C-alpha positions in Angstrom: 36.8 12.8 57.8 37.4 11.1 54.5 39.1 7.7 54.8 39.7 6.6 51.2 36.0 6.1 50.7 34.7 5.4 47.2 31.7 7.0 45.5 29.2 4.2 44.8 26.3 6.2 43.4 26.0 9.3 41.2 22.5 10.4 40.3 21.7 13.5 38.2 19.2 15.7 40.0 18.7 18.6 37.6 20.6 21.8 36.6 24.2 21.2 37.8 23.4 19.0 40.8 24.3 15.4 41.4 23.4 13.2 44.3 26.5 11.5 45.5 26.7 8.5 47.8 29.9 6.9 49.4 30.5 3.4 50.4 30.4 4.3 54.1 26.9 5.9 53.8 27.9 9.5 53.5 25.7 11.2 50.9 24.6 14.6 49.7 23.5 16.7 46.8 26.3 18.7 45.2 26.0 21.7 43.0 28.8 21.6 40.4 27.9 25.0 38.8 31.0 26.7 40.2 33.1 24.6 37.8 31.4 26.2 34.7 33.8 29.2 34.9 37.0 27.1 35.5 37.7 26.4 31.8 39.9 23.5 30.6 38.2 20.1 30.9 35.4 21.8 32.9 34.4 24.0 29.9 32.4 21.0 28.6 30.1 21.3 31.6 28.4 24.2 29.8 26.8 21.6 27.6 24.1 20.1 29.9 23.9 16.9 27.9 27.6 16.4 28.4 27.3 17.3 32.1 24.6 14.7 32.5 27.0 12.0 31.2 28.9 11.5 34.5 29.7 8.1 35.7 31.8 6.5 38.5 35.5 5.8 37.7 38.3 5.2 40.2 36.0 5.7 43.1 34.8 9.2 42.1 32.6 11.0 39.7 34.1 11.4 36.2 33.1 12.6 32.7 34.0 11.3 29.2 36.6 14.0 28.6 38.7 13.0 31.6 37.3 15.6 34.0 36.8 14.3 37.5 36.5 15.7 41.0 38.7 14.4 43.9 36.7 12.1 46.1 37.9 13.8 49.2 36.5 17.1 47.9 33.1 15.4 47.2 33.1 13.8 50.7 33.8 17.1 52.4 31.0 18.8 50.5 28.6 15.9 51.4 29.4 16.3 55.1 28.8 20.1 55.0 25.2 19.7 54.0 
């Protein structure tokens, strides 16, 4: 269960996958390819150079155009692996 944990590491693994680690030790590889068809701020993900520009902001993964993924969503996906 997510308990306001912060992302402390994002590492690009290839294609549309990032390795994500949280401050409590939860971690996993997450495939973000499902976001390619969502449009809006996620439309930029179709440019792999842009997709690879992710960084940590506000305790989660974010991109320069303002796109981010809720940390609780990431945490849940890490635990399902």
